[in-house]
Chimera marker file (.cmm) of the C-alpha trace (Angstrom):
<marker_set name="trace">
<marker id="1" x="66.934" y="146.733" z="92.196" r="1" g="1" b="0" radius="0.5"/>
<marker id="2" x="65.650" y="150.178" z="91.263" r="1" g="1" b="0" radius="0.5"/>
<marker id="3" x="68.421" y="150.704" z="88.690" r="1" g="1" b="0" radius="0.5"/>
<marker id="4" x="67.736" y="147.265" z="87.232" r="1" g="1" b="0" radius="0.5"/>
<marker id="5" x="64.032" y="148.078" z="86.897" r="1" g="1" b="0" radius="0.5"/>
<marker id="6" x="64.811" y="151.417" z="85.215" r="1" g="1" b="0" radius="0.5"/>
<marker id="7" x="67.183" y="149.677" z="82.795" r="1" g="1" b="0" radius="0.5"/>
<marker id="8" x="64.528" y="147.065" z="82.015" r="1" g="1" b="0" radius="0.5"/>
<marker id="9" x="61.895" y="149.748" z="81.440" r="1" g="1" b="0" radius="0.5"/>
<marker id="10" x="64.198" y="151.658" z="79.085" r="1" g="1" b="0" radius="0.5"/>
<marker id="11" x="65.020" y="148.488" z="77.179" r="1" g="1" b="0" radius="0.5"/>
<marker id="12" x="61.345" y="147.520" z="76.885" r="1" g="1" b="0" radius="0.5"/>
<marker id="13" x="60.400" y="150.950" z="75.587" r="1" g="1" b="0" radius="0.5"/>
<marker id="14" x="62.777" y="150.461" z="72.652" r="1" g="1" b="0" radius="0.5"/>
<marker id="15" x="61.166" y="147.188" z="71.496" r="1" g="1" b="0" radius="0.5"/>
<marker id="16" x="59.327" y="146.851" z="68.204" r="1" g="1" b="0" radius="0.5"/>
<marker id="17" x="56.051" y="145.255" z="69.286" r="1" g="1" b="0" radius="0.5"/>
<marker id="18" x="55.064" y="144.117" z="65.786" r="1" g="1" b="0" radius="0.5"/>
<marker id="19" x="58.167" y="141.905" z="65.634" r="1" g="1" b="0" radius="0.5"/>
<marker id="20" x="57.563" y="140.610" z="69.144" r="1" g="1" b="0" radius="0.5"/>
<marker id="21" x="53.908" y="139.756" z="68.502" r="1" g="1" b="0" radius="0.5"/>
<marker id="22" x="54.849" y="137.798" z="65.381" r="1" g="1" b="0" radius="0.5"/>
<marker id="23" x="57.111" y="135.451" z="67.326" r="1" g="1" b="0" radius="0.5"/>
<marker id="24" x="55.537" y="135.489" z="70.792" r="1" g="1" b="0" radius="0.5"/>
<marker id="25" x="54.051" y="131.996" z="70.627" r="1" g="1" b="0" radius="0.5"/>
<marker id="26" x="57.312" y="130.342" z="69.580" r="1" g="1" b="0" radius="0.5"/>
<marker id="27" x="59.251" y="132.288" z="72.190" r="1" g="1" b="0" radius="0.5"/>
<marker id="28" x="56.765" y="131.437" z="74.954" r="1" g="1" b="0" radius="0.5"/>
<marker id="29" x="56.812" y="127.736" z="74.029" r="1" g="1" b="0" radius="0.5"/>
<marker id="30" x="60.611" y="127.705" z="73.977" r="1" g="1" b="0" radius="0.5"/>
<marker id="31" x="60.848" y="129.393" z="77.374" r="1" g="1" b="0" radius="0.5"/>
<marker id="32" x="58.242" y="127.030" z="78.843" r="1" g="1" b="0" radius="0.5"/>
<marker id="33" x="60.145" y="124.013" z="77.505" r="1" g="1" b="0" radius="0.5"/>
<marker id="34" x="63.445" y="125.260" z="78.936" r="1" g="1" b="0" radius="0.5"/>
<marker id="35" x="61.885" y="126.024" z="82.334" r="1" g="1" b="0" radius="0.5"/>
<marker id="36" x="60.179" y="122.633" z="82.477" r="1" g="1" b="0" radius="0.5"/>
<marker id="37" x="63.376" y="120.835" z="81.472" r="1" g="1" b="0" radius="0.5"/>
<marker id="38" x="65.363" y="122.687" z="84.159" r="1" g="1" b="0" radius="0.5"/>
<marker id="39" x="62.879" y="121.732" z="86.875" r="1" g="1" b="0" radius="0.5"/>
<marker id="40" x="62.796" y="118.118" z="85.660" r="1" g="1" b="0" radius="0.5"/>
<marker id="41" x="66.607" y="117.835" z="85.615" r="1" g="1" b="0" radius="0.5"/>
<marker id="42" x="66.810" y="119.422" z="89.071" r="1" g="1" b="0" radius="0.5"/>
<marker id="43" x="64.287" y="117.002" z="90.537" r="1" g="1" b="0" radius="0.5"/>
<marker id="44" x="66.020" y="114.074" z="88.822" r="1" g="1" b="0" radius="0.5"/>
<marker id="45" x="69.365" y="115.114" z="90.334" r="1" g="1" b="0" radius="0.5"/>
<marker id="46" x="67.746" y="115.522" z="93.760" r="1" g="1" b="0" radius="0.5"/>
<marker id="47" x="66.381" y="111.984" z="93.469" r="1" g="1" b="0" radius="0.5"/>
<marker id="48" x="69.748" y="110.666" z="92.260" r="1" g="1" b="0" radius="0.5"/>
<marker id="49" x="71.632" y="112.249" z="95.177" r="1" g="1" b="0" radius="0.5"/>
<marker id="50" x="68.837" y="111.299" z="97.631" r="1" g="1" b="0" radius="0.5"/>
<marker id="51" x="68.149" y="114.801" z="98.892" r="1" g="1" b="0" radius="0.5"/>
<marker id="52" x="65.206" y="115.303" z="101.212" r="1" g="1" b="0" radius="0.5"/>
<marker id="53" x="62.086" y="117.133" z="100.077" r="1" g="1" b="0" radius="0.5"/>
<marker id="54" x="62.855" y="120.344" z="101.956" r="1" g="1" b="0" radius="0.5"/>
<marker id="55" x="66.301" y="120.703" z="100.422" r="1" g="1" b="0" radius="0.5"/>
<marker id="56" x="64.913" y="119.926" z="96.963" r="1" g="1" b="0" radius="0.5"/>
<marker id="57" x="62.151" y="122.524" z="97.388" r="1" g="1" b="0" radius="0.5"/>
<marker id="58" x="64.482" y="125.245" z="98.680" r="1" g="1" b="0" radius="0.5"/>
<marker id="59" x="67.168" y="124.722" z="96.026" r="1" g="1" b="0" radius="0.5"/>
<marker id="60" x="64.551" y="124.531" z="93.284" r="1" g="1" b="0" radius="0.5"/>
<marker id="61" x="63.034" y="127.793" z="94.531" r="1" g="1" b="0" radius="0.5"/>
<marker id="62" x="66.509" y="129.363" z="94.664" r="1" g="1" b="0" radius="0.5"/>
<marker id="63" x="67.063" y="128.408" z="91.036" r="1" g="1" b="0" radius="0.5"/>
<marker id="64" x="63.669" y="129.559" z="89.804" r="1" g="1" b="0" radius="0.5"/>
<marker id="65" x="62.973" y="132.665" z="91.852" r="1" g="1" b="0" radius="0.5"/>
<marker id="66" x="66.290" y="133.721" z="93.383" r="1" g="1" b="0" radius="0.5"/>
<marker id="67" x="67.493" y="134.469" z="96.905" r="1" g="1" b="0" radius="0.5"/>
<marker id="68" x="64.745" y="136.885" z="98.048" r="1" g="1" b="0" radius="0.5"/>
<marker id="69" x="62.095" y="134.158" z="97.987" r="1" g="1" b="0" radius="0.5"/>
<marker id="70" x="63.988" y="131.557" z="99.994" r="1" g="1" b="0" radius="0.5"/>
<marker id="71" x="63.141" y="132.786" z="103.500" r="1" g="1" b="0" radius="0.5"/>
<marker id="72" x="59.336" y="132.885" z="103.035" r="1" g="1" b="0" radius="0.5"/>
<marker id="73" x="59.321" y="129.471" z="101.367" r="1" g="1" b="0" radius="0.5"/>
<marker id="74" x="61.534" y="127.922" z="104.060" r="1" g="1" b="0" radius="0.5"/>
<marker id="75" x="59.397" y="129.389" z="106.848" r="1" g="1" b="0" radius="0.5"/>
<marker id="76" x="56.180" y="128.179" z="105.178" r="1" g="1" b="0" radius="0.5"/>
<marker id="77" x="57.682" y="124.703" z="104.751" r="1" g="1" b="0" radius="0.5"/>
<marker id="78" x="58.902" y="124.707" z="108.357" r="1" g="1" b="0" radius="0.5"/>
<marker id="79" x="62.603" y="124.415" z="107.535" r="1" g="1" b="0" radius="0.5"/>
<marker id="80" x="64.222" y="127.548" z="108.970" r="1" g="1" b="0" radius="0.5"/>
<marker id="81" x="67.606" y="125.812" z="108.980" r="1" g="1" b="0" radius="0.5"/>
<marker id="82" x="67.612" y="125.856" z="105.163" r="1" g="1" b="0" radius="0.5"/>
<marker id="83" x="67.362" y="129.641" z="104.808" r="1" g="1" b="0" radius="0.5"/>
<marker id="84" x="71.119" y="130.359" z="104.764" r="1" g="1" b="0" radius="0.5"/>
<marker id="85" x="72.070" y="127.437" z="102.467" r="1" g="1" b="0" radius="0.5"/>
<marker id="86" x="69.165" y="128.332" z="100.177" r="1" g="1" b="0" radius="0.5"/>
<marker id="87" x="70.268" y="131.951" z="99.883" r="1" g="1" b="0" radius="0.5"/>
<marker id="88" x="73.842" y="130.807" z="99.225" r="1" g="1" b="0" radius="0.5"/>
<marker id="89" x="72.595" y="128.458" z="96.473" r="1" g="1" b="0" radius="0.5"/>
<marker id="90" x="70.619" y="131.308" z="94.914" r="1" g="1" b="0" radius="0.5"/>
<marker id="91" x="73.544" y="133.751" z="94.941" r="1" g="1" b="0" radius="0.5"/>
<marker id="92" x="76.034" y="131.189" z="93.613" r="1" g="1" b="0" radius="0.5"/>
<marker id="93" x="73.527" y="130.170" z="90.935" r="1" g="1" b="0" radius="0.5"/>
<marker id="94" x="73.130" y="133.778" z="89.826" r="1" g="1" b="0" radius="0.5"/>
<marker id="95" x="76.905" y="134.240" z="89.646" r="1" g="1" b="0" radius="0.5"/>
<marker id="96" x="77.479" y="131.035" z="87.702" r="1" g="1" b="0" radius="0.5"/>
<marker id="97" x="74.470" y="131.708" z="85.473" r="1" g="1" b="0" radius="0.5"/>
<marker id="98" x="75.762" y="135.142" z="84.501" r="1" g="1" b="0" radius="0.5"/>
<marker id="99" x="79.135" y="133.817" z="83.381" r="1" g="1" b="0" radius="0.5"/>
<marker id="100" x="77.584" y="130.768" z="81.757" r="1" g="1" b="0" radius="0.5"/>
<marker id="101" x="75.162" y="133.008" z="79.857" r="1" g="1" b="0" radius="0.5"/>
<marker id="102" x="77.988" y="135.238" z="78.649" r="1" g="1" b="0" radius="0.5"/>
<marker id="103" x="79.937" y="132.155" z="77.564" r="1" g="1" b="0" radius="0.5"/>
<marker id="104" x="77.017" y="130.588" z="75.697" r="1" g="1" b="0" radius="0.5"/>
<marker id="105" x="76.209" y="133.927" z="74.066" r="1" g="1" b="0" radius="0.5"/>
<marker id="106" x="79.802" y="134.340" z="72.918" r="1" g="1" b="0" radius="0.5"/>
<marker id="107" x="79.887" y="130.776" z="71.616" r="1" g="1" b="0" radius="0.5"/>
<marker id="108" x="76.650" y="131.278" z="69.677" r="1" g="1" b="0" radius="0.5"/>
<marker id="109" x="77.979" y="134.542" z="68.267" r="1" g="1" b="0" radius="0.5"/>
<marker id="110" x="81.028" y="132.686" z="66.959" r="1" g="1" b="0" radius="0.5"/>
<marker id="111" x="78.956" y="129.835" z="65.511" r="1" g="1" b="0" radius="0.5"/>
<marker id="112" x="76.297" y="132.031" z="63.901" r="1" g="1" b="0" radius="0.5"/>
<marker id="113" x="78.708" y="134.490" z="62.298" r="1" g="1" b="0" radius="0.5"/>
<link id1="1" id2="2" r="1" g="1" b="0" radius="0.2"/>
<link id1="2" id2="3" r="1" g="1" b="0" radius="0.2"/>
<link id1="3" id2="4" r="1" g="1" b="0" radius="0.2"/>
<link id1="4" id2="5" r="1" g="1" b="0" radius="0.2"/>
<link id1="5" id2="6" r="1" g="1" b="0" radius="0.2"/>
<link id1="6" id2="7" r="1" g="1" b="0" radius="0.2"/>
<link id1="7" id2="8" r="1" g="1" b="0" radius="0.2"/>
<link id1="8" id2="9" r="1" g="1" b="0" radius="0.2"/>
<link id1="9" id2="10" r="1" g="1" b="0" radius="0.2"/>
<link id1="10" id2="11" r="1" g="1" b="0" radius="0.2"/>
<link id1="11" id2="12" r="1" g="1" b="0" radius="0.2"/>
<link id1="12" id2="13" r="1" g="1" b="0" radius="0.2"/>
<link id1="13" id2="14" r="1" g="1" b="0" radius="0.2"/>
<link id1="14" id2="15" r="1" g="1" b="0" radius="0.2"/>
<link id1="15" id2="16" r="1" g="1" b="0" radius="0.2"/>
<link id1="16" id2="17" r="1" g="1" b="0" radius="0.2"/>
<link id1="17" id2="18" r="1" g="1" b="0" radius="0.2"/>
<link id1="18" id2="19" r="1" g="1" b="0" radius="0.2"/>
<link id1="19" id2="20" r="1" g="1" b="0" radius="0.2"/>
<link id1="20" id2="21" r="1" g="1" b="0" radius="0.2"/>
<link id1="21" id2="22" r="1" g="1" b="0" radius="0.2"/>
<link id1="22" id2="23" r="1" g="1" b="0" radius="0.2"/>
<link id1="23" id2="24" r="1" g="1" b="0" radius="0.2"/>
<link id1="24" id2="25" r="1" g="1" b="0" radius="0.2"/>
<link id1="25" id2="26" r="1" g="1" b="0" radius="0.2"/>
<link id1="26" id2="27" r="1" g="1" b="0" radius="0.2"/>
<link id1="27" id2="28" r="1" g="1" b="0" radius="0.2"/>
<link id1="28" id2="29" r="1" g="1" b="0" radius="0.2"/>
<link id1="29" id2="30" r="1" g="1" b="0" radius="0.2"/>
<link id1="30" id2="31" r="1" g="1" b="0" radius="0.2"/>
<link id1="31" id2="32" r="1" g="1" b="0" radius="0.2"/>
<link id1="32" id2="33" r="1" g="1" b="0" radius="0.2"/>
<link id1="33" id2="34" r="1" g="1" b="0" radius="0.2"/>
<link id1="34" id2="35" r="1" g="1" b="0" radius="0.2"/>
<link id1="35" id2="36" r="1" g="1" b="0" radius="0.2"/>
<link id1="36" id2="37" r="1" g="1" b="0" radius="0.2"/>
<link id1="37" id2="38" r="1" g="1" b="0" radius="0.2"/>
<link id1="38" id2="39" r="1" g="1" b="0" radius="0.2"/>
<link id1="39" id2="40" r="1" g="1" b="0" radius="0.2"/>
<link id1="40" id2="41" r="1" g="1" b="0" radius="0.2"/>
<link id1="41" id2="42" r="1" g="1" b="0" radius="0.2"/>
<link id1="42" id2="43" r="1" g="1" b="0" radius="0.2"/>
<link id1="43" id2="44" r="1" g="1" b="0" radius="0.2"/>
<link id1="44" id2="45" r="1" g="1" b="0" radius="0.2"/>
<link id1="45" id2="46" r="1" g="1" b="0" radius="0.2"/>
<link id1="46" id2="47" r="1" g="1" b="0" radius="0.2"/>
<link id1="47" id2="48" r="1" g="1" b="0" radius="0.2"/>
<link id1="48" id2="49" r="1" g="1" b="0" radius="0.2"/>
<link id1="49" id2="50" r="1" g="1" b="0" radius="0.2"/>
<link id1="50" id2="51" r="1" g="1" b="0" radius="0.2"/>
<link id1="51" id2="52" r="1" g="1" b="0" radius="0.2"/>
<link id1="52" id2="53" r="1" g="1" b="0" radius="0.2"/>
<link id1="53" id2="54" r="1" g="1" b="0" radius="0.2"/>
<link id1="54" id2="55" r="1" g="1" b="0" radius="0.2"/>
<link id1="55" id2="56" r="1" g="1" b="0" radius="0.2"/>
<link id1="56" id2="57" r="1" g="1" b="0" radius="0.2"/>
<link id1="57" id2="58" r="1" g="1" b="0" radius="0.2"/>
<link id1="58" id2="59" r="1" g="1" b="0" radius="0.2"/>
<link id1="59" id2="60" r="1" g="1" b="0" radius="0.2"/>
<link id1="60" id2="61" r="1" g="1" b="0" radius="0.2"/>
<link id1="61" id2="62" r="1" g="1" b="0" radius="0.2"/>
<link id1="62" id2="63" r="1" g="1" b="0" radius="0.2"/>
<link id1="63" id2="64" r="1" g="1" b="0" radius="0.2"/>
<link id1="64" id2="65" r="1" g="1" b="0" radius="0.2"/>
<link id1="65" id2="66" r="1" g="1" b="0" radius="0.2"/>
<link id1="66" id2="67" r="1" g="1" b="0" radius="0.2"/>
<link id1="67" id2="68" r="1" g="1" b="0" radius="0.2"/>
<link id1="68" id2="69" r="1" g="1" b="0" radius="0.2"/>
<link id1="69" id2="70" r="1" g="1" b="0" radius="0.2"/>
<link id1="70" id2="71" r="1" g="1" b="0" radius="0.2"/>
<link id1="71" id2="72" r="1" g="1" b="0" radius="0.2"/>
<link id1="72" id2="73" r="1" g="1" b="0" radius="0.2"/>
<link id1="73" id2="74" r="1" g="1" b="0" radius="0.2"/>
<link id1="74" id2="75" r="1" g="1" b="0" radius="0.2"/>
<link id1="75" id2="76" r="1" g="1" b="0" radius="0.2"/>
<link id1="76" id2="77" r="1" g="1" b="0" radius="0.2"/>
<link id1="77" id2="78" r="1" g="1" b="0" radius="0.2"/>
<link id1="78" id2="79" r="1" g="1" b="0" radius="0.2"/>
<link id1="79" id2="80" r="1" g="1" b="0" radius="0.2"/>
<link id1="80" id2="81" r="1" g="1" b="0" radius="0.2"/>
<link id1="81" id2="82" r="1" g="1" b="0" radius="0.2"/>
<link id1="82" id2="83" r="1" g="1" b="0" radius="0.2"/>
<link id1="83" id2="84" r="1" g="1" b="0" radius="0.2"/>
<link id1="84" id2="85" r="1" g="1" b="0" radius="0.2"/>
<link id1="85" id2="86" r="1" g="1" b="0" radius="0.2"/>
<link id1="86" id2="87" r="1" g="1" b="0" radius="0.2"/>
<link id1="87" id2="88" r="1" g="1" b="0" radius="0.2"/>
<link id1="88" id2="89" r="1" g="1" b="0" radius="0.2"/>
<link id1="89" id2="90" r="1" g="1" b="0" radius="0.2"/>
<link id1="90" id2="91" r="1" g="1" b="0" radius="0.2"/>
<link id1="91" id2="92" r="1" g="1" b="0" radius="0.2"/>
<link id1="92" id2="93" r="1" g="1" b="0" radius="0.2"/>
<link id1="93" id2="94" r="1" g="1" b="0" radius="0.2"/>
<link id1="94" id2="95" r="1" g="1" b="0" radius="0.2"/>
<link id1="95" id2="96" r="1" g="1" b="0" radius="0.2"/>
<link id1="96" id2="97" r="1" g="1" b="0" radius="0.2"/>
<link id1="97" id2="98" r="1" g="1" b="0" radius="0.2"/>
<link id1="98" id2="99" r="1" g="1" b="0" radius="0.2"/>
<link id1="99" id2="100" r="1" g="1" b="0" radius="0.2"/>
<link id1="100" id2="101" r="1" g="1" b="0" radius="0.2"/>
<link id1="101" id2="102" r="1" g="1" b="0" radius="0.2"/>
<link id1="102" id2="103" r="1" g="1" b="0" radius="0.2"/>
<link id1="103" id2="104" r="1" g="1" b="0" radius="0.2"/>
<link id1="104" id2="105" r="1" g="1" b="0" radius="0.2"/>
<link id1="105" id2="106" r="1" g="1" b="0" radius="0.2"/>
<link id1="106" id2="107" r="1" g="1" b="0" radius="0.2"/>
<link id1="107" id2="108" r="1" g="1" b="0" radius="0.2"/>
<link id1="108" id2="109" r="1" g="1" b="0" radius="0.2"/>
<link id1="109" id2="110" r="1" g="1" b="0" radius="0.2"/>
<link id1="110" id2="111" r="1" g="1" b="0" radius="0.2"/>
<link id1="111" id2="112" r="1" g="1" b="0" radius="0.2"/>
<link id1="112" id2="113" r="1" g="1" b="0" radius="0.2"/>
</marker_set>
């Protein structure tokens, strides 16, 4: 985590803030729309597959926040049995998301050339 934070800090220090400020509203609206759509699709799929509320909450938290947040959420919800499956969902989601992101980025690079 420390190396990731140092990488992020170095990357942020190389940003041109005038360019970022000019497009911050559009970027924030896009990210909010994507996040909202992801949560909506997740809840729709949970309803379709008739998952209970605890499983829906834990898997949604795994997708949004990642594996480190699963245990506190599961304990607060009273579902300790969902800690291990929730962490597994978070780790698998990160792995799939990385490769999916690389694939989409490569596809967009080919299309936008």
